[in-house]
N, C-alpha and C positions, 0 to 999 in steps of 0.2 A: 504494500500500500504506500506508494510514493506520493503522499500528499503533504501539505504544509502542517497537517494535524498529527503526523506520525513522528516519533522520536528520530533525531539525527545525531550521529549515525545509528543505524538500526541495531548494531552489535549482534547480528545473527537472528534477531527477532523478526518473524514474518507473521503479521496478524491475520493474513488471508490464507495461510497454509494450516489447515486444520487436521490434526492426526485423528485416526479412526477411533482411538481410545479416549478422546477428549470428553470431559464431563459436560453434558448438555445443560444449558441455562438460557434464560430469556429475561429481557428487561422491557419496561414500557416507558416510552416517551409520550407523555400525555400533554396535549395542548388544551387549555381551557380559557374561556373568555371571561375577563373580570376587569372592572373599572376601565372599560374602553380599550383594552388591549389583550393580546394573547400572552399567556404565561405557561411555564412548565415547571413541575416540581422535581427537585433533586434531593438526595439525602446525604447528610454527613454521617458516615458510618461511625459507630462507636470505636474508639481507639483500641479496645481490647479484643476486637473480633479477629478470628484467625485469618480470614481472607479479606485483604484490602482494608484493614482497620484504619480509621482516621482519614479515609479518602472520601471525596465527593463522588457519588455514583447515582445511577438511575435506580428506582425501585425495581427489584427483580431477584432472581435466584434460580436454584436448580429446578430442572423439569422432573416431575415425579412420574413414576410408572403409570402408563395409561392416559397421560394427558399430552396434548399438543404443546408446542412452544408458545403459541398464541394464548392458550388457556393458562399456561404457567405464568406468563407475563402479567395477565390480569389478576390471577390469584395472588401472586407475590406482591403486586402493587397494593391490593386490598389488605393483605396481611401486614405488610410493613407500615402502611400509612393509616391503618384502621378505618378504611373507607367501606361503607355499606351501601347496598342497593346501587351498585355501580354497573352501568351498561354503556361503555364507551363505544363510539363508532370507530372501528379499526380502519385506518387509511392504507396500511401496507406495512411491509417489512423492509428494513435496511439490510446491508451486507452483514453476514455473520462474521464474527471475528474470534480469533483464538488468543486467550490470555495465558501466556506461557507460565507465569508464576503460580497461578492457581489451577492450571490445566482445564479451564472452562472454555467451551465453545459457546459464545453468546449470540443469541438471535434478538436483535432490537426491533420491537414493534412500535409503530406510531399510531396514536389514537387521539380522538378529540371528543370533548364534551362541551355543552353549551354554557355551563356555569361552573364556578369553582367548587370542587367537591369538599365536603367537611372532612378534615384530616385529623386523626388522633394517632400520631406515630407510636410505634412499639418501642418503648425505652430500652428493651433488651438488644435492639439492633440499631436504632436511629438516635443519634445524638442531637440532630437538628434537621428540620426541613427547610430547604432553600427554595423559595418560590421566585423563579427567575423570569423577568419579562423577555419575550422573544426578541424585542427590539434591542435589548442589552447585548444579546448574543450576536446580533447582526452588525453591531457597531465595532469596526476594526480596532478602535482604541481599547477595547476590552479583551484583546487577544495578544499574547506574547509568548515568551518561553523562559525557562529557568534551567539551571544545570543540576543534573542528578547523577547518581552512580549506579551502574549495573555490573555485577561481578567485577568490581574494582575499576571499571572503565567509565570515564565521564561521558555524558551525552546531553544534548539539548532536548528538554521535554516541553513541547508546545503546551500552552494552557489558555483557558479562558479565565478571566478574573471576575469575581463577584464578591463585593465587600472585601473582607480579608481572606477570602478563599481562593485557591487555585484549583481549577478543574482540569486535571491532566490525565495522562494514561489512556486506558481504554475508553473512559467516559468522554475525554476530549476527542478521540478518534471518531466515536459514534456521533457526538454532537457536530463534529466537523462535516461528516457526510450529510447530516440532517440540515445544517445551516446552508451548505452548498446547494442542496435541493430547493430550499426555501428561496435562496437568492436567485436561482435559475427560474423558478416560478414567477417571482416578482418582476424579473427582467422581461420574461415573455408577456406577462400581463401588461406592463407599461408599454411594451412595443405594440401590443394589440389595441391599446386605448387611443 
């Protein structure tokens, strides 16, 4: 995945190369209309969680036996954020990615609801819910990078900023594909008008 949202250099990581024994997981990118604009919720994971603790992520998790990735994305969203009576309109699925550190293959689903859902996040998983305006993600001033280490080697990790948070790693990569699609849609729309 040679995009501006992927780590540079890759240091051998290929998010698009998914091994057969990868652990299946799904996340939900939910757009909701609130106070005259579109928003999407992200979660700050508790720091003591074994997988990606302390990082900003989409609500989601492992796919259970007998359910589709789409069903898992919705179920995990409801469980993590304590949302009830939730019937989002699914818009589609983004590219699956492989997260080497946790061995997850993640299927990102995009959905929309007409109004902000009531969220009561699970304290055992979620330290904080970040409700991010879509316009914030579309503003290039809120995108940058920072230096991190992987197996003792330095690399540039692209990130979106939101308040004091950096949204990097797999979440940045997924958001990057989503933002690119939104930008393409808005360009086509303005060209048609």
